[in-house]
N, CA, C and O atoms as a Tinker XYZ file with bonds, in Angstrom:
   384  protein
     1  N      5.880000   14.353000  -10.155000    73     2
     2  CA     5.305000   13.022000  -10.214000    64     1     3
     3  C      6.305000   12.036000   -9.592000    63     2     4     5
     4  O      7.505000   12.114000   -9.860000    81     3
     5  N      5.809000   11.115000   -8.766000    73     3     6
     6  CA     6.713000   10.163000   -8.112000    64     5     7
     7  C      7.331000    9.168000   -9.096000    63     6     8     9
     8  O      6.707000    8.765000  -10.078000    81     7
     9  N      8.543000    8.796000   -8.810000    73     7    10
    10  CA     9.293000    7.833000   -9.604000    64     9    11
    11  C      8.921000    6.414000   -9.155000    63    10    12    13
    12  O      8.934000    6.124000   -7.958000    81    11
    13  N      8.592000    5.537000  -10.097000    73    11    14
    14  CA     8.201000    4.165000   -9.783000    64    13    15
    15  C      9.300000    3.445000   -9.005000    63    14    16    17
    16  O      9.011000    2.705000   -8.064000    81    15
    17  N     10.534000    3.654000   -9.385000    73    15    18
    18  CA    11.644000    2.974000   -8.698000    64    17    19
    19  C     11.771000    3.433000   -7.253000    63    18    20    21
    20  O     12.111000    2.632000   -6.382000    81    19
    21  N     11.505000    4.710000   -6.982000    73    19    22
    22  CA    11.582000    5.182000   -5.602000    64    21    23
    23  C     10.461000    4.578000   -4.760000    63    22    24    25
    24  O     10.654000    4.317000   -3.573000    81    23
    25  N      9.305000    4.356000   -5.357000    73    23    26
    26  CA     8.197000    3.719000   -4.634000    64    25    27
    27  C      8.531000    2.252000   -4.355000    63    26    28    29
    28  O      8.296000    1.760000   -3.252000    81    27
    29  N      9.077000    1.556000   -5.354000    73    27    30
    30  CA     9.469000    0.155000   -5.155000    64    29    31
    31  C     10.547000    0.039000   -4.093000    63    30    32    33
    32  O     10.515000   -0.879000   -3.273000    81    31
    33  N     11.492000    0.951000   -4.099000    73    31    34
    34  CA    12.555000    0.949000   -3.101000    64    33    35
    35  C     11.982000    1.173000   -1.698000    63    34    36    37
    36  O     12.396000    0.522000   -0.739000    81    35
    37  N     11.036000    2.089000   -1.591000    73    35    38
    38  CA    10.385000    2.344000   -0.304000    64    37    39
    39  C      9.627000    1.105000    0.173000    63    38    40    41
    40  O      9.666000    0.768000    1.356000    81    39
    41  N      8.943000    0.434000   -0.741000    73    39    42
    42  CA     8.244000   -0.802000   -0.372000    64    41    43
    43  C      9.223000   -1.855000    0.127000    63    42    44    45
    44  O      8.943000   -2.551000    1.102000    81    43
    45  N     10.363000   -1.977000   -0.531000    73    43    46
    46  CA    11.382000   -2.939000   -0.101000    64    45    47
    47  C     11.828000   -2.668000    1.335000    63    46    48    49
    48  O     12.104000   -3.605000    2.085000    81    47
    49  N     11.899000   -1.398000    1.722000    73    47    50
    50  CA    12.282000   -1.039000    3.083000    64    49    51
    51  C     11.178000   -1.346000    4.087000    63    50    52    53
    52  O     11.454000   -1.687000    5.238000    81    51
    53  N      9.933000   -1.226000    3.650000    73    51    54
    54  CA     8.793000   -1.334000    4.563000    64    53    55
    55  C      8.256000   -2.754000    4.733000    63    54    56    57
    56  O      7.576000   -3.035000    5.720000    81    55
    57  N      8.543000   -3.647000    3.799000    73    55    58
    58  CA     7.872000   -4.943000    3.785000    64    57    59
    59  C      8.448000   -6.064000    4.651000    63    58    60    61
    60  O      7.724000   -7.029000    4.894000    81    59
    61  N      9.669000   -6.017000    5.129000    73    59    62
    62  CA    10.198000   -7.173000    5.856000    64    61    63
    63  C      9.310000   -7.693000    6.989000    63    62    64    65
    64  O      9.169000   -8.906000    7.138000    81    63
    65  N      8.718000   -6.823000    7.779000    73    63    66
    66  CA     7.859000   -7.276000    8.879000    64    65    67
    67  C      6.608000   -7.983000    8.353000    63    66    68    69
    68  O      6.190000   -8.999000    8.908000    81    67
    69  N      6.015000   -7.454000    7.293000    73    67    70
    70  CA     4.828000   -8.095000    6.720000    64    69    71
    71  C      5.177000   -9.450000    6.127000    63    70    72    73
    72  O      4.435000  -10.418000    6.296000    81    71
    73  N      6.303000   -9.518000    5.434000    73    71    74
    74  CA     6.736000  -10.763000    4.799000    64    73    75
    75  C      7.044000  -11.818000    5.864000    63    74    76    77
    76  O      6.756000  -12.998000    5.667000    81    75
    77  N      7.622000  -11.402000    6.980000    73    75    78
    78  CA     7.938000  -12.333000    8.062000    64    77    79
    79  C      6.674000  -12.993000    8.617000    63    78    80    81
    80  O      6.725000  -14.117000    9.117000    81    79
    81  N      5.540000  -12.290000    8.527000    73    79    82
    82  CA     4.266000  -12.832000    8.993000    64    81    83
    83  C      3.493000  -13.530000    7.881000    63    82    84    85
    84  O      2.349000  -13.935000    8.089000    81    83
    85  N      4.094000  -13.677000    6.711000    73    83    86
    86  CA     3.433000  -14.366000    5.606000    64    85    87
    87  C      2.630000  -13.462000    4.693000    63    86    88    89
    88  O      1.958000  -13.942000    3.780000    81    87
    89  N      2.690000  -12.173000    4.925000    73    87    90
    90  CA     1.951000  -11.233000    4.090000    64    89    91
    91  C      2.883000  -10.501000    3.147000    63    90    92    93
    92  O      3.990000  -10.957000    2.860000    81    91
    93  N      2.426000   -9.379000    2.680000    73    91    94
    94  CA     3.241000   -8.576000    1.796000    64    93    95
    95  C      2.379000   -7.612000    1.005000    63    94    96    97
    96  O      1.169000   -7.515000    1.207000    81    95
    97  N      3.026000   -6.911000    0.112000    73    95    98
    98  CA     2.336000   -5.953000   -0.743000    64    97    99
    99  C      3.133000   -5.803000   -2.026000    63    98   100   101
   100  O      4.343000   -6.026000   -2.060000    81    99
   101  N      2.427000   -5.420000   -3.077000    73    99   102
   102  CA     3.121000   -5.158000   -4.334000    64   101   103
   103  C      2.533000   -3.915000   -4.980000    63   102   104   105
   104  O      1.340000   -3.630000   -4.864000    81   103
   105  N      3.395000   -3.191000   -5.655000    73   103   106
   106  CA     2.973000   -1.993000   -6.366000    64   105   107
   107  C      2.231000   -2.415000   -7.630000    63   106   108   109
   108  O      2.780000   -3.124000   -8.473000    81   107
   109  N      0.989000   -1.978000   -7.754000    73   107   110
   110  CA     0.178000   -2.339000   -8.912000    64   109   111
   111  C      0.199000   -1.274000   -9.996000    63   110   112   113
   112  O      0.226000   -1.584000  -11.187000    81   111
   113  N      0.185000   -0.013000   -9.572000    73   111   114
   114  CA     0.215000    1.056000  -10.574000    64   113   115
   115  C      0.574000    2.383000   -9.919000    63   114   116   117
   116  O      0.449000    2.569000   -8.708000    81   115
   117  N      1.024000    3.292000  -10.773000    73   115   118
   118  CA     1.276000    4.669000  -10.368000    64   117   119
   119  C      0.714000    5.546000  -11.477000    63   118   120   121
   120  O      1.113000    5.439000  -12.637000    81   119
   121  N     -0.215000    6.409000  -11.102000    73   119   122
   122  CA    -0.818000    7.336000  -12.061000    64   121   123
   123  C     -0.809000    8.714000  -11.425000    63   122   124   125
   124  O     -1.487000    8.958000  -10.426000    81   123
   125  N     -0.037000    9.606000  -12.014000    73   123   126
   126  CA     0.093000   10.927000  -11.410000    64   125   127
   127  C      0.728000   10.775000  -10.047000    63   126   128   129
   128  O      1.787000   10.161000   -9.921000    81   127
   129  N      0.101000   11.319000   -9.035000    73   127   130
   130  CA     0.608000   11.202000   -7.675000    64   129   131
   131  C     -0.054000   10.097000   -6.880000    63   130   132   133
   132  O      0.071000   10.051000   -5.656000    81   131
   133  N     -0.767000    9.193000   -7.570000    73   131   134
   134  CA    -1.517000    8.132000   -6.893000    64   133   135
   135  C     -0.845000    6.788000   -7.111000    63   134   136   137
   136  O     -0.651000    6.350000   -8.245000    81   135
   137  N     -0.490000    6.137000   -6.003000    73   135   138
   138  CA     0.080000    4.792000   -6.065000    64   137   139
   139  C     -0.981000    3.801000   -5.595000    63   138   140   141
   140  O     -1.647000    4.027000   -4.584000    81   139
   141  N     -1.135000    2.704000   -6.332000    73   139   142
   142  CA    -2.048000    1.635000   -5.934000    64   141   143
   143  C     -1.208000    0.439000   -5.535000    63   142   144   145
   144  O     -0.389000   -0.054000   -6.310000    81   143
   145  N     -1.428000   -0.023000   -4.299000    73   143   146
   146  CA    -0.652000   -1.115000   -3.718000    64   145   147
   147  C     -1.617000   -2.226000   -3.324000    63   146   148   149
   148  O     -2.635000   -1.971000   -2.681000    81   147
   149  N     -1.298000   -3.446000   -3.705000    73   147   150
   150  CA    -2.138000   -4.588000   -3.368000    64   149   151
   151  C     -1.519000   -5.401000   -2.247000    63   150   152   153
   152  O     -0.337000   -5.740000   -2.294000    81   151
   153  N     -2.329000   -5.717000   -1.229000    73   151   154
   154  CA    -1.877000   -6.595000   -0.160000    64   153   155
   155  C     -1.959000   -8.036000   -0.655000    63   154   156   157
   156  O     -2.866000   -8.388000   -1.409000    81   155
   157  N     -1.008000   -8.869000   -0.226000    73   155   158
   158  CA    -0.956000  -10.261000   -0.680000    64   157   159
   159  C     -0.689000  -11.187000    0.501000    63   158   160   161
   160  O     -0.390000  -10.733000    1.606000    81   159
   161  N     -0.800000  -12.484000    0.254000    73   159   162
   162  CA    -0.481000  -13.489000    1.266000    64   161   163
   163  C     -1.489000  -13.510000    2.394000    63   162   164   165
   164  O     -2.692000  -13.375000    2.172000    81   163
   165  N     -0.992000  -13.680000    3.604000    73   163   166
   166  CA    -1.883000  -13.798000    4.757000    64   165   167
   167  C     -2.588000  -12.497000    5.102000    63   166   168   169
   168  O     -3.454000  -12.482000    5.977000    81   167
   169  N     -2.237000  -11.402000    4.430000    73   167   170
   170  CA    -2.954000  -10.143000    4.646000    64   169   171
   171  C     -4.446000  -10.307000    4.328000    63   170   172   173
   172  O     -5.279000   -9.562000    4.844000    81   171
   173  N     -4.773000  -11.267000    3.494000    73   171   174
   174  CA    -6.161000  -11.521000    3.133000    64   173   175
   175  C     -7.003000  -11.809000    4.363000    63   174   176   177
   176  O     -8.142000  -11.351000    4.452000    81   175
   177  N     -6.462000  -12.558000    5.311000    73   175   178
   178  CA    -7.226000  -13.008000    6.463000    64   177   179
   179  C     -6.828000  -12.345000    7.773000    63   178   180   181
   180  O     -7.478000  -12.566000    8.794000    81   179
   181  N     -5.787000  -11.546000    7.765000    73   179   182
   182  CA    -5.244000  -10.975000    8.993000    64   181   183
   183  C     -6.173000   -9.910000    9.575000    63   182   184   185
   184  O     -6.584000   -8.997000    8.859000    81   183
   185  N     -6.506000  -10.014000   10.856000    73   183   186
   186  CA    -7.359000   -8.989000   11.462000    64   185   187
   187  C     -6.641000   -7.641000   11.627000    63   186   188   189
   188  O     -7.285000   -6.619000   11.868000    81   187
   189  N     -5.328000   -7.642000   11.500000    73   187   190
   190  CA    -4.556000   -6.392000   11.641000    64   189   191
   191  C     -4.237000   -5.749000   10.304000    63   190   192   193
   192  O     -3.422000   -4.828000   10.247000    81   191
   193  N     -4.852000   -6.206000    9.241000    73   191   194
   194  CA    -4.476000   -5.691000    7.922000    64   193   195
   195  C     -4.745000   -4.193000    7.772000    63   194   196   197
   196  O     -4.037000   -3.515000    7.028000    81   195
   197  N     -5.747000   -3.672000    8.461000    73   195   198
   198  CA    -6.008000   -2.231000    8.396000    64   197   199
   199  C     -4.851000   -1.455000    9.013000    63   198   200   201
   200  O     -4.421000   -0.437000    8.470000    81   199
   201  N     -4.348000   -1.936000   10.147000    73   199   202
   202  CA    -3.196000   -1.286000   10.776000    64   201   203
   203  C     -1.976000   -1.369000    9.872000    63   202   204   205
   204  O     -1.239000   -0.393000    9.727000    81   203
   205  N     -1.762000   -2.528000    9.266000    73   203   206
   206  CA    -0.629000   -2.698000    8.355000    64   205   207
   207  C     -0.757000   -1.773000    7.156000    63   206   208   209
   208  O      0.227000   -1.170000    6.728000    81   207
   209  N     -1.970000   -1.658000    6.607000    73   207   210
   210  CA    -2.197000   -0.792000    5.457000    64   209   211
   211  C     -1.922000    0.666000    5.804000    63   210   212   213
   212  O     -1.308000    1.391000    5.022000    81   211
   213  N     -2.375000    1.091000    6.976000    73   211   214
   214  CA    -2.133000    2.474000    7.398000    64   213   215
   215  C     -0.647000    2.741000    7.605000    63   214   216   217
   216  O     -0.135000    3.783000    7.197000    81   215
   217  N      0.045000    1.792000    8.241000    73   215   218
   218  CA     1.486000    1.958000    8.461000    64   217   219
   219  C      2.234000    1.977000    7.131000    63   218   220   221
   220  O      3.172000    2.753000    6.947000    81   219
   221  N      1.814000    1.119000    6.211000    73   219   222
   222  CA     2.431000    1.077000    4.886000    64   221   223
   223  C      2.229000    2.405000    4.159000    63   222   224   225
   224  O      3.165000    2.932000    3.557000    81   223
   225  N      1.021000    2.944000    4.212000    73   223   226
   226  CA     0.734000    4.219000    3.553000    64   225   227
   227  C      1.545000    5.355000    4.172000    63   226   228   229
   228  O      2.095000    6.186000    3.449000    81   227
   229  N      1.626000    5.398000    5.498000    73   227   230
   230  CA     2.418000    6.445000    6.163000    64   229   231
   231  C      3.890000    6.318000    5.797000    63   230   232   233
   232  O      4.562000    7.317000    5.542000    81   231
   233  N      4.388000    5.083000    5.772000    73   231   234
   234  CA     5.789000    4.868000    5.413000    64   233   235
   235  C      6.088000    5.273000    3.985000    63   234   236   237
   236  O      7.125000    5.878000    3.712000    81   235
   237  N      5.181000    4.944000    3.067000    73   235   238
   238  CA     5.367000    5.339000    1.665000    64   237   239
   239  C      5.348000    6.855000    1.531000    63   238   240   241
   240  O      6.167000    7.431000    0.815000    81   239
   241  N      4.411000    7.497000    2.221000    73   239   242
   242  CA     4.309000    8.956000    2.136000    64   241   243
   243  C      5.570000    9.622000    2.677000    63   242   244   245
   244  O      6.043000   10.611000    2.119000    81   243
   245  N      6.109000    9.081000    3.759000    73   243   246
   246  CA     7.323000    9.659000    4.349000    64   245   247
   247  C      8.522000    9.507000    3.421000    63   246   248   249
   248  O      9.374000   10.392000    3.353000    81   247
   249  N      8.588000    8.386000    2.708000    73   247   250
   250  CA     9.735000    8.112000    1.842000    64   249   251
   251  C      9.584000    8.690000    0.434000    63   250   252   253
   252  O     10.573000    8.972000   -0.243000    81   251
   253  N      8.331000    8.862000    0.008000    73   251   254
   254  CA     8.057000    9.395000   -1.339000    64   253   255
   255  C      7.027000   10.521000   -1.193000    63   254   256   257
   256  O      5.843000   10.314000   -1.456000    81   255
   257  N      7.470000   11.696000   -0.780000    73   255   258
   258  CA     6.535000   12.788000   -0.492000    64   257   259
   259  C      5.762000   13.300000   -1.708000    63   258   260   261
   260  O      4.788000   14.035000   -1.547000    81   259
   261  N      6.172000   12.931000   -2.909000    73   259   262
   262  CA     5.441000   13.350000   -4.111000    64   261   263
   263  C      4.088000   12.650000   -4.238000    63   262   264   265
   264  O      3.236000   13.088000   -5.011000    81   263
   265  N      3.888000   11.575000   -3.492000    73   263   266
   266  CA     2.605000   10.867000   -3.546000    64   265   267
   267  C      1.515000   11.719000   -2.917000    63   266   268   269
   268  O      1.697000   12.263000   -1.828000    81   267
   269  N      0.390000   11.837000   -3.596000    73   267   270
   270  CA    -0.747000   12.582000   -3.067000    64   269   271
   271  C     -1.808000   11.654000   -2.509000    63   270   272   273
   272  O     -2.626000   12.063000   -1.684000    81   271
   273  N     -1.800000   10.400000   -2.957000    73   271   274
   274  CA    -2.770000    9.413000   -2.462000    64   273   275
   275  C     -2.173000    8.022000   -2.629000    63   274   276   277
   276  O     -1.446000    7.741000   -3.582000    81   275
   277  N     -2.503000    7.168000   -1.676000    73   275   278
   278  CA    -2.081000    5.774000   -1.745000    64   277   279
   279  C     -3.340000    4.934000   -1.613000    63   278   280   281
   280  O     -4.050000    5.015000   -0.611000    81   279
   281  N     -3.610000    4.131000   -2.627000    73   279   282
   282  CA    -4.771000    3.239000   -2.600000    64   281   283
   283  C     -4.286000    1.845000   -2.236000    63   282   284   285
   284  O     -3.363000    1.307000   -2.847000    81   283
   285  N     -4.929000    1.274000   -1.226000    73   283   286
   286  CA    -4.606000   -0.079000   -0.794000    64   285   287
   287  C     -5.712000   -1.001000   -1.277000    63   286   288   289
   288  O     -6.891000   -0.754000   -1.022000    81   287
   289  N     -5.334000   -2.058000   -1.970000    73   287   290
   290  CA    -6.312000   -3.034000   -2.454000    64   289   291
   291  C     -6.179000   -4.291000   -1.620000    63   290   292   293
   292  O     -5.116000   -4.908000   -1.555000    81   291
   293  N     -7.280000   -4.658000   -0.985000    73   291   294
   294  CA    -7.334000   -5.879000   -0.197000    64   293   295
   295  C     -7.850000   -7.011000   -1.081000    63   294   296   297
   296  O     -8.811000   -6.820000   -1.827000    81   295
   297  N     -7.236000   -8.170000   -1.010000    73   295   298
   298  CA    -7.771000   -9.312000   -1.764000    64   297   299
   299  C     -9.137000   -9.703000   -1.212000    63   298   300   301
   300  O     -9.434000   -9.480000   -0.038000    81   299
   301  N     -9.943000  -10.276000   -2.054000    73   299   302
   302  CA   -11.264000  -10.718000   -1.648000    64   301   303
   303  C    -11.171000  -11.920000   -0.717000    63   302   304   305
   304  O    -10.294000  -12.771000   -0.868000    81   303
   305  N    -12.074000  -11.977000    0.233000    73   303   306
   306  CA   -12.162000  -13.150000    1.100000    64   305   307
   307  C    -13.018000  -14.240000    0.453000    63   306   308   309
   308  O    -13.070000  -15.369000    0.941000    81   307
   309  N    -13.682000  -13.896000   -0.635000    73   307   310
   310  CA   -14.505000  -14.864000   -1.361000    64   309   311
   311  C    -13.739000  -15.370000   -2.555000    63   310   312   313
   312  O    -12.626000  -14.921000   -2.827000    81   311
   313  N    -14.322000  -16.289000   -3.255000    73   311   314
   314  CA   -13.673000  -16.854000   -4.431000    64   313   315
   315  C    -13.884000  -16.022000   -5.692000    63   314   316   317
   316  O    -13.377000  -16.378000   -6.755000    81   315
   317  N    -14.626000  -14.920000   -5.589000    73   315   318
   318  CA   -14.825000  -14.048000   -6.745000    64   317   319
   319  C    -13.535000  -13.285000   -7.001000    63   318   320   321
   320  O    -13.181000  -12.392000   -6.231000    81   319
   321  N    -12.842000  -13.620000   -8.056000    73   319   322
   322  CA   -11.554000  -12.979000   -8.310000    64   321   323
   323  C    -11.706000  -11.512000   -8.686000    63   322   324   325
   324  O    -10.738000  -10.753000   -8.629000    81   323
   325  N    -12.912000  -11.108000   -9.070000    73   323   326
   326  CA   -13.095000   -9.718000   -9.476000    64   325   327
   327  C    -13.652000   -8.852000   -8.347000    63   326   328   329
   328  O    -13.995000   -7.692000   -8.575000    81   327
   329  N    -13.745000   -9.393000   -7.142000    73   327   330
   330  CA   -14.263000   -8.626000   -6.019000    64   329   331
   331  C    -13.100000   -8.256000   -5.106000    63   330   332   333
   332  O    -12.429000   -9.125000   -4.552000    81   331
   333  N    -12.876000   -6.968000   -4.959000    73   331   334
   334  CA   -11.827000   -6.489000   -4.065000    64   333   335
   335  C    -12.362000   -5.310000   -3.274000    63   334   336   337
   336  O    -13.359000   -4.694000   -3.649000    81   335
   337  N    -11.708000   -5.016000   -2.211000    73   335   338
   338  CA   -12.014000   -3.834000   -1.414000    64   337   339
   339  C    -10.891000   -2.837000   -1.651000    63   338   340   341
   340  O     -9.719000   -3.158000   -1.458000    81   339
   341  N    -11.239000   -1.658000   -2.059000    73   339   342
   342  CA   -10.232000   -0.629000   -2.304000    64   341   343
   343  C    -10.430000    0.487000   -1.290000    63   342   344   345
   344  O    -11.533000    1.006000   -1.118000    81   343
   345  N     -9.355000    0.840000   -0.633000    73   343   346
   346  CA    -9.406000    1.941000    0.308000    64   345   347
   347  C     -8.370000    2.965000   -0.103000    63   346   348   349
   348  O     -7.181000    2.659000   -0.187000    81   347
   349  N     -8.813000    4.156000   -0.353000    73   347   350
   350  CA    -7.880000    5.233000   -0.679000    64   349   351
   351  C     -7.432000    5.918000    0.592000    63   350   352   353
   352  O     -8.257000    6.313000    1.416000    81   351
   353  N     -6.167000    6.056000    0.749000    73   351   354
   354  CA    -5.633000    6.763000    1.900000    64   353   355
   355  C     -5.036000    8.060000    1.371000    63   354   356   357
   356  O     -3.926000    8.086000    0.839000    81   355
   357  N     -5.791000    9.120000    1.528000    73   355   358
   358  CA    -5.339000   10.410000    1.012000    64   357   359
   359  C     -4.279000   10.980000    1.932000    63   358   360   361
   360  O     -4.359000   10.840000    3.153000    81   359
   361  N     -3.320000   11.600000    1.359000    73   359   362
   362  CA    -2.280000   12.237000    2.138000    64   361   363
   363  C     -2.350000   13.730000    1.892000    63   362   364   365
   364  O     -2.790000   14.179000    0.834000    81   363
   365  N     -1.921000   14.477000    2.856000    73   363   366
   366  CA    -1.931000   15.930000    2.677000    64   365   367
   367  C     -0.632000   16.494000    3.211000    63   366   368   369
   368  O      0.007000   15.924000    4.095000    81   367
   369  N     -0.273000   17.603000    2.661000    73   367   370
   370  CA     0.913000   18.311000    3.110000    64   369   371
   371  C      0.469000   19.569000    3.833000    63   370   372   373
   372  O     -0.370000   20.321000    3.337000    81   371
   373  N      1.024000   19.786000    4.981000    73   371   374
   374  CA     0.693000   20.967000    5.763000    64   373   375
   375  C      1.675000   22.074000    5.444000    63   374   376   377
   376  O      2.889000   21.886000    5.535000    81   375
   377  N      1.155000   23.216000    5.073000    73   375   378
   378  CA     2.012000   24.372000    4.822000    64   377   379
   379  C      2.193000   25.130000    6.121000    63   378   380   381
   380  O      1.225000   25.585000    6.729000    81   379
   381  N      3.433000   25.262000    6.537000    73   379   382
   382  CA     3.690000   26.001000    7.774000    64   381   383
   383  C      4.539000   27.208000    7.493000    63   382   384
   384  O      4.864000   27.962000    8.410000    81   383
């Protein structure tokens, strides 16, 4: 099972570029091998947020290989605070 501190440390390494653009991400939960990460700031409106989410997931997987899935939560573009878009990015390990 992945260590929460190792995931937070990996996020700290990955976030400077997002933060420089006014965005960011925060670790919301870890259950088993699944990490849920929420995008924040200008990521709400950024047309490149899908690319950022994919890069973030790949970076987390590379740094914390115990993760089996990374769920990215996008903030709602509407004022409904309970409406979010959740995308699970499943990771797999290739046995060679």
